Each structure stands twice: as C-alpha cells, then as structure tokens.
C-alpha positions as CSV (number, residue, x, y, z in Angstrom):
1,M,-1.0,-1.0,-12.1
2,K,0.0,1.6,-9.5
3,L,-2.0,1.7,-6.3
4,I,-2.2,4.1,-3.4
5,V,-2.7,2.7,0.1
6,L,-4.2,5.1,2.6
7,N,-4.8,5.1,6.4
8,L,-1.8,2.9,7.3
9,P,-0.7,2.8,10.9
10,R,2.2,5.3,11.5
11,D,4.5,2.5,12.7
12,F,3.9,0.4,9.6
13,E,7.1,-0.4,7.7
14,E,7.7,-0.5,4.0
15,Q,8.7,-4.2,4.1
16,S,5.4,-5.1,5.8
17,L,3.5,-3.2,3.1
18,A,5.4,-5.1,0.4
19,L,4.7,-8.4,2.0
20,L,1.0,-7.6,2.3
21,F,0.7,-7.1,-1.5
22,K,3.1,-9.9,-2.5
23,K,0.5,-12.3,-1.1
24,I,-1.7,-11.2,-4.0
25,G,0.8,-11.0,-6.9
26,D,4.2,-9.8,-8.0
27,I,5.0,-6.2,-7.2
28,K,7.2,-3.8,-9.2
29,S,7.8,-1.3,-6.5
30,C,6.7,-0.3,-3.0
31,D,7.2,3.1,-1.4
32,L,6.0,4.1,2.0
33,V,5.8,7.9,2.3
34,I,8.1,9.1,5.2
35,D,8.2,12.5,6.8
36,K,11.7,13.9,6.1
37,I,11.9,15.7,9.5
38,T,10.6,13.1,11.9
39,G,11.4,9.9,9.9
40,I,7.9,8.6,10.7
41,S,5.5,7.3,8.1
42,K,2.8,9.7,6.9
43,G,0.3,6.9,6.9
44,F,0.2,6.2,3.1
45,G,2.2,4.7,0.4
46,F,2.3,3.5,-3.2
47,V,2.5,-0.1,-4.5
48,E,2.9,-0.9,-8.2
49,M,1.7,-4.4,-9.1
50,A,3.3,-6.1,-12.1
51,L,0.0,-7.1,-13.6
52,A,-3.2,-5.0,-13.9
53,H,-5.4,-7.9,-12.8
54,D,-3.3,-8.3,-9.6
55,G,-3.9,-4.6,-8.9
56,E,-7.6,-5.1,-9.3
57,N,-7.4,-8.2,-7.0
58,A,-5.5,-6.2,-4.4
59,I,-8.1,-3.5,-4.4
60,N,-10.9,-6.0,-4.0
61,K,-9.2,-8.0,-1.3
62,L,-7.5,-5.3,0.7
63,H,-9.7,-2.2,0.5
64,G,-11.5,-1.9,3.9
65,T,-9.4,-4.5,5.7
66,K,-7.9,-3.6,9.1
67,I,-4.3,-3.3,10.0
68,G,-4.2,-2.9,13.8
69,E,-6.9,-0.3,14.5
70,N,-6.8,1.2,11.1
71,K,-9.1,0.4,8.2
72,I,-7.0,0.8,5.1
73,R,-8.1,2.2,1.8
74,V,-6.6,0.8,-1.5
75,K,-7.4,2.4,-4.8
76,A,-5.8,3.0,-8.2
77,S,-3.3,5.8,-8.1
78,T,-3.5,8.8,-10.5
79,Q,0.2,9.5,-9.9
80,I,2.4,8.7,-12.9
C-alpha cells in the first residue's frame, strides 16, 4: 500500500522517514520529495508498505502525530 506523508519538517531526512514507518511494518520503498534547486525537502514524501494492513496501521498510528512542531498527515496515495 502506497502512502503519502504530508507536513514533514523541511529538515527531515529520508532515512528518518523510513525508520518511522519500519516501526509499524516492512516497507518496500521510501521517497522524500526534494527540491532540485535548493536540495531541501519539500515537506512531503511517499512510503510504500509491503502489506496493506501495515499501511492501514501506519495511517491509524501516525496520522496527526507530531514531528517537532509539525503535525503530520498520513493517507493512502493515489499515485501509481
């Protein structure tokens, strides 16, 4: 199940994003979206969970949690 994670801190790293979701289940991929010009995170990314129920658990456990000052949003991605 592919998830989109929104409202991440701009200094958040892809490795930290992967570790956050690995606590819930196996991940297939993790991509933090980076601005090509500045090299700084755009504040969102995609995580693909290996199992659909782990994706649902990630949404239930992580949506609305705080990372630093930011309350993140986690939902199913419509991106293929």
